[in-house]
C-alpha positions in Angstrom: -71.0 91.6 -2.8 -69.9 94.8 -4.8 -73.6 94.9 -5.5 -74.5 95.1 -1.7 -71.5 98.0 -1.4 -73.0 99.8 -4.4 -76.5 99.8 -2.9 -75.3 100.9 0.5 -73.2 103.8 -1.4 -76.3 105.1 -3.1 -78.4 104.1 0.5 -75.8 106.6 2.1 -74.9 109.6 -0.4 -76.5 112.1 1.4 -74.3 111.3 4.6 -71.3 111.3 2.9 -71.5 113.9 0.5 -72.3 115.6 3.9 -69.4 114.4 5.5 -66.9 115.3 3.0 -68.3 119.4 3.2 -68.4 119.2 6.7 -64.7 118.4 5.8 -64.4 120.8 3.5 -65.2 123.5 5.4 -64.1 122.7 8.2 -60.2 122.4 7.1 -61.3 125.9 5.0 -62.6 127.8 8.6 -59.8 126.6 11.0 -57.4 128.6 8.0 -59.3 131.8 7.8 -59.2 131.5 11.2 -55.5 131.3 11.3 -55.5 134.1 8.5 -57.5 136.3 10.2 -55.6 136.3 13.3 -52.0 136.4 12.0 -53.1 140.1 10.7 -55.1 140.8 13.3 -54.1 139.2 16.3 -57.0 139.7 18.4 -59.4 136.6 19.8 -61.9 138.6 22.2 -62.7 139.9 19.3 -63.0 137.2 16.7 -64.8 135.5 19.7 -67.2 138.7 19.6 -68.4 139.1 16.0 -68.7 134.9 15.9 -71.1 135.3 18.8 -73.1 138.1 17.5 -72.6 136.6 13.9 -73.9 132.9 14.4 -77.0 134.7 16.6 -78.3 136.6 13.5 -77.8 133.7 11.2 -79.4 131.5 13.4 -82.5 134.0 13.4 -82.6 134.4 9.7 -82.6 130.9 9.2 -85.2 130.1 11.6 -87.1 132.8 9.7 -86.8 130.9 6.2 -87.8 127.2 7.9 -90.7 129.2 9.6 -91.6 130.9 6.0 -90.9 127.6 4.0 -92.1 124.0 5.0 -89.9 122.1 2.5 -86.7 123.8 4.3 -88.2 123.2 7.9 -88.6 119.1 6.3 -84.4 119.0 5.8 -83.6 119.0 8.8 -84.3 116.8 11.2 -87.1 116.9 14.1 -85.7 119.2 17.7 -83.2 121.9 14.6 -85.9 124.5 14.8 -88.9 125.4 17.6 -92.1 123.5 16.1 -93.3 125.5 13.9 -95.6 122.8 11.8 -98.4 120.2 13.0 -96.8 116.9 12.2 -95.0 117.6 9.7 -92.8 114.9 9.0 -96.0 112.3 8.9 -98.0 114.2 6.7 -97.8 115.7 3.0 -99.3 119.0 4.1 -97.7 121.2 6.6 -100.4 122.8 9.0 -98.6 125.5 11.0 -99.1 126.0 14.4 -101.2 128.7 15.5 -100.5 129.0 19.3 -96.7 128.8 18.2 -94.3 131.4 17.4 -95.8 134.6 18.2 -91.4 134.8 18.6 -89.4 133.5 15.9 -87.8 131.1 18.9 -88.5 129.8 22.0 -89.1 133.2 24.7 -86.2 133.7 27.0 -87.3 132.4 30.8 -85.3 131.8 33.5 -84.7 127.4 32.7 -83.4 128.6 29.9 -80.7 130.8 31.4 -80.3 128.8 33.7 -79.3 126.0 30.8 -77.0 128.1 28.0 -75.0 129.6 30.9 -72.4 127.8 31.8 -72.5 126.4 28.2 -72.0 130.4 27.5 -69.3 130.6 30.0 -67.6 127.6 28.1 -68.0 128.9 24.5 -66.6 132.3 25.8 -63.8 130.3 27.5 -63.1 128.1 25.2 -63.0 130.4 22.1 -60.4 133.0 23.9 -57.8 130.2 24.5 -58.6 128.1 21.4 -58.2 131.4 19.1 -55.1 132.7 21.1 -53.0 129.0 20.1 -54.4 129.7 16.6 -53.0 132.4 16.5 -49.3 132.0 17.7 -49.2 127.7 16.6 -49.6 126.3 13.5 -53.5 124.8 13.1 -52.1 121.2 13.1 -51.1 122.0 16.4 -54.4 122.4 17.9 -56.2 120.2 16.1 -53.7 117.4 17.7 -53.8 118.9 20.5 -57.9 118.4 20.7 -57.6 115.2 20.2 -56.6 114.6 23.4 -59.8 115.3 25.0 -60.8 111.1 25.3 -58.0 111.0 28.2 -59.3 113.9 29.9 -62.9 112.7 29.8 -61.6 109.7 31.5 -59.7 112.2 33.7 -62.3 114.1 35.0 -64.7 111.6 34.9 -62.3 109.6 37.6 -61.8 112.7 39.6 -66.0 113.6 39.7 -67.2 109.9 39.9 -69.1 109.7 37.2 -69.8 106.5 34.9 -67.2 106.0 32.5 -65.2 103.6 30.5 -63.5 100.4 32.6 -59.8 100.6 32.2 -58.4 97.8 30.2 -55.1 96.7 28.7 -56.5 98.2 25.3 -57.6 101.7 26.7 -54.4 102.1 27.9 -52.2 101.2 25.0 -54.8 103.9 22.9 -54.3 106.5 25.4 -50.2 105.8 25.0 -50.4 105.9 21.5 -53.0 109.0 21.5 -50.3 111.3 23.3 -47.1 110.0 21.6 -48.6 111.0 18.6 -49.9 114.2 19.1 -46.3 114.6 20.9 -44.5 114.1 17.7 -46.8 116.0 15.9 -46.5 118.9 17.8 -42.6 118.5 17.4 -42.5 118.4 14.0 -44.7 121.7 14.1 -42.6 123.0 16.0 -39.1 122.4 14.5 -40.6 123.8 11.2 -39.8 126.5 10.5 -40.9 129.9 12.1 -42.2 133.1 10.3 -40.5 134.9 12.9 -38.1 134.5 16.3 -41.2 136.1 18.8 -43.7 133.1 17.0 -41.0 130.9 18.1 -40.6 132.3 21.8 -44.5 131.8 22.3 -45.1 129.0 20.6 -45.0 126.8 24.4 -47.7 129.2 25.2 -49.6 128.6 21.9 -49.8 124.6 23.3 -50.9 125.8 26.7 -53.5 127.9 25.3 -55.0 125.2 23.1 -54.4 122.6 26.5 -56.4 125.0 27.9 -59.0 125.4 25.3 -59.3 121.6 24.1 -59.9 120.8 28.9 -63.0 123.6 29.4 -64.5 122.3 26.0 -64.3 118.9 27.9 -65.8 120.7 31.0 -68.3 121.8 28.6 -68.7 118.3 27.1 -69.2 116.5 30.2 -71.7 119.5 31.6 -73.7 119.3 29.2 -74.5 115.7 29.4 -75.7 115.7 33.0 -77.7 118.9 31.7 -79.2 117.1 28.5 -79.2 113.6 29.4 -81.6 111.2 30.7 -83.3 108.3 30.1 -86.2 107.7 28.1 -89.3 106.4 29.9 -90.2 104.6 26.6 -89.2 103.1 23.5 -90.5 105.9 21.2 -88.6 108.2 23.5 -85.0 107.2 21.0 -84.6 108.8 17.8 -85.0 107.3 14.5 -81.6 107.8 13.9 -81.2 104.6 16.8 -79.3 106.7 19.2 -80.6 108.1 23.0 -80.1 111.1 24.9 -78.4 109.0 27.1 -75.3 108.6 24.7 -75.3 111.9 23.2 -73.9 114.9 25.0 -75.5 117.2 22.7 -79.3 117.9 23.4 -81.2 115.5 21.4 -84.8 116.2 20.4 -88.0 114.0 21.7 -91.2 113.7 21.8 -92.7 112.7 25.5 -96.1 113.0 27.5 -95.2 117.0 28.7 -96.7 116.3 32.2 -94.3 113.5 32.7 -91.7 115.4 31.0 -92.4 118.4 33.6 -92.5 116.6 36.6 -89.7 114.2 36.1 -87.5 115.5 33.7 -85.9 118.8 32.1 -87.7 120.5 29.1 -85.4 120.1 25.7 -85.4 123.2 23.6 -84.3 122.8 19.5 -80.8 123.6 18.4 -81.3 126.8 17.2 -83.0 128.5 20.0 -79.9 127.3 22.2 -77.5 128.3 19.2 -79.1 131.6 19.6 -79.5 131.9 23.1 -75.7 130.3 24.0 -74.3 133.1 21.4 -75.8 135.9 23.3 -74.8 135.0 26.6 -71.4 134.3 25.2 -71.3 137.3 24.0 -72.2 139.5 27.1 -69.6 137.2 28.9 -67.3 138.5 27.0 -67.8 141.6 26.1 -66.5 143.8 29.4 -63.0 141.6 28.4 -63.5 143.1 25.0 -63.8 146.3 25.8 -61.0 146.1 28.4 -58.4 144.3 26.2 -59.0 144.4 22.3 -61.1 147.6 22.1 -58.1 150.0 22.7 -56.4 148.5 20.0 -59.1 148.8 17.6 -59.6 152.3 18.6 -55.6 153.2 17.8 -55.7 151.3 14.9 -58.6 152.8 13.1 -58.0 156.3 14.2 -54.6 155.8 13.8 -53.1 156.8 17.2 -49.5 155.6 17.6 -50.1 153.3 14.8 -46.5 152.3 14.3 -46.9 150.0 17.3 -50.0 148.3 16.7 -50.3 144.7 17.1 -53.0 145.2 13.7 -51.5 144.4 10.1 -54.9 144.8 8.8 -58.3 144.0 9.5 -60.0 141.6 6.7 -63.8 142.8 6.7 -64.4 139.9 3.8 -62.1 137.2 5.8 -64.4 138.2 9.3 -67.9 137.5 6.7 -66.2 134.0 5.6 -65.4 132.5 9.4 -68.4 133.4 10.7 -70.4 132.0 7.6 -68.0 129.0 8.0 -68.6 128.5 11.8 -72.5 128.0 11.6 -72.6 126.2 8.3 -70.2 123.7 10.5 -73.0 123.8 12.7 -75.9 122.6 10.6 -74.1 120.2 9.3 -73.7 118.8 12.4 -76.8 119.3 13.6 -78.1 117.2 10.4 -76.0 114.4 10.9 -76.4 113.8 14.8 -80.3 113.7 13.2 -79.1 111.1 10.2 -76.8 108.5 12.2 -75.5 106.7 15.2 -73.6 108.1 18.0 -70.8 106.1 17.4 -70.6 106.9 13.7 -71.0 110.6 14.5 -68.2 110.1 17.3 -65.5 107.8 14.3 -66.9 111.3 11.3 -66.4 114.0 13.7 -62.6 112.0 14.9 -61.9 112.4 11.0 -62.8 115.9 10.7 -59.7 116.6 13.2 -57.3 114.3 10.7 -58.5 116.3 7.6 -57.9 119.2 9.6 -54.6 118.5 10.7 -53.7 117.1 6.9 -55.1 120.1 5.1 -53.1 122.0 7.6 -49.8 120.5 6.2 -50.4 121.4 2.6 -52.1 124.3 2.6 -48.6 125.8 4.4 -47.1 124.8 1.9 -44.1 123.1 4.2 -42.7 119.4 3.5 -44.3 116.7 5.4 -42.4 114.2 7.0 -42.3 111.2 8.0 -42.5 111.3 11.1 -45.6 113.8 11.1 -47.2 111.0 8.9 -46.1 108.3 12.2 -47.7 110.8 14.7 -50.7 110.9 12.8 -51.1 107.2 12.0 -50.1 106.6 16.0 -53.1 109.6 17.0 -56.1 107.7 14.3 -54.9 104.0 15.7 -55.1 105.5 19.6 -58.9 107.5 18.5 -59.5 104.0 16.6 -59.1 101.8 19.9 -60.7 103.8 22.3 -63.5 104.0 20.0 -63.6 100.6 20.0 -63.4 100.6 24.4 -66.5 102.5 24.4 -68.8 101.1 21.9 -68.1 97.7 23.2 -68.6 98.6 27.2 -72.0 100.4 25.9 -72.6 97.4 24.1 -72.0 95.7 27.5 -74.6 97.6 29.2 -76.5 97.0 27.3 -77.2 93.3 27.3 -76.4 93.5 31.0 -79.5 92.8 32.8 -81.1 95.2 34.7 
């Protein structure tokens, strides 16, 4: 038994390392975001910076992958555009001569139609998420995001999208989830605030966190309708064991191009989507930034009426660190999606939320109460039971005769 466990750990050592790195970087990114917004409470500007910085890093990463086949092979199929022919089946990489008049897929009407709603979701979700982070503790924002399963079920019922069957286990999981989040939020608000102003706006911060979570739920549902389609052959399932039908994210699949062109939407690599979504999000939020926050920055840098400015400092290094952390998170996510099943990724993603909550409690140096721990345990139990219901529903759907 111990030998089998040891062999399993050795076999999946890189996955374990990736998950630990993912949790660590995500926790640090949340704390850096909090620090930035504490001294420079400009959520639109931070979102603008993240959009353009992410697009630049993604383009640079594509350039590295194009120039170095070894780096290209590290990531699963569909992370980058197809720079090489049968790169993963042969020891030698043959670069495609017809590809790469540019490093990414050139813009087209289908791409813009795909990324425009996603860019809008990103812009609105980031704005409310950053606003919430500037007003309430990180643990409050992270715990509220774990309520997304309940809102996903609710929206699927409203939109009449196929969803889970309502069972006692599912109802119990959602109740424990809500109770756990309520306890965490109440305990976070009970902690002494740094100023009376922060305490006054804490309720608004909770509302912003709820709106942000709701927006990203809509993004996931939209992403599933855009990128989901049934595979025509058994080969359309990825080597990691999960299919496009099960994932709300774009997955790369090699299918007959004529068949796909007739019946299914074209799939794009993840770095191409990341770049276009970031650019669309930047353009959509630019007007709001110029109207609402650019005058604040202008007065700060030119010291016009500086006594009334909300900006305490402009931490360039923290902005760069924040953008880098967010990009690394995305790249780790892409790698994990190509290595593990959808259920395993969902559980790992939920554990990331718990890591962010726990690290935020430790980072702020406040005494952790038993009620906070109890709330986190309830949150964990609710999400675990929800994942069980999801996996059982998928298993029944697979074995049910057509």
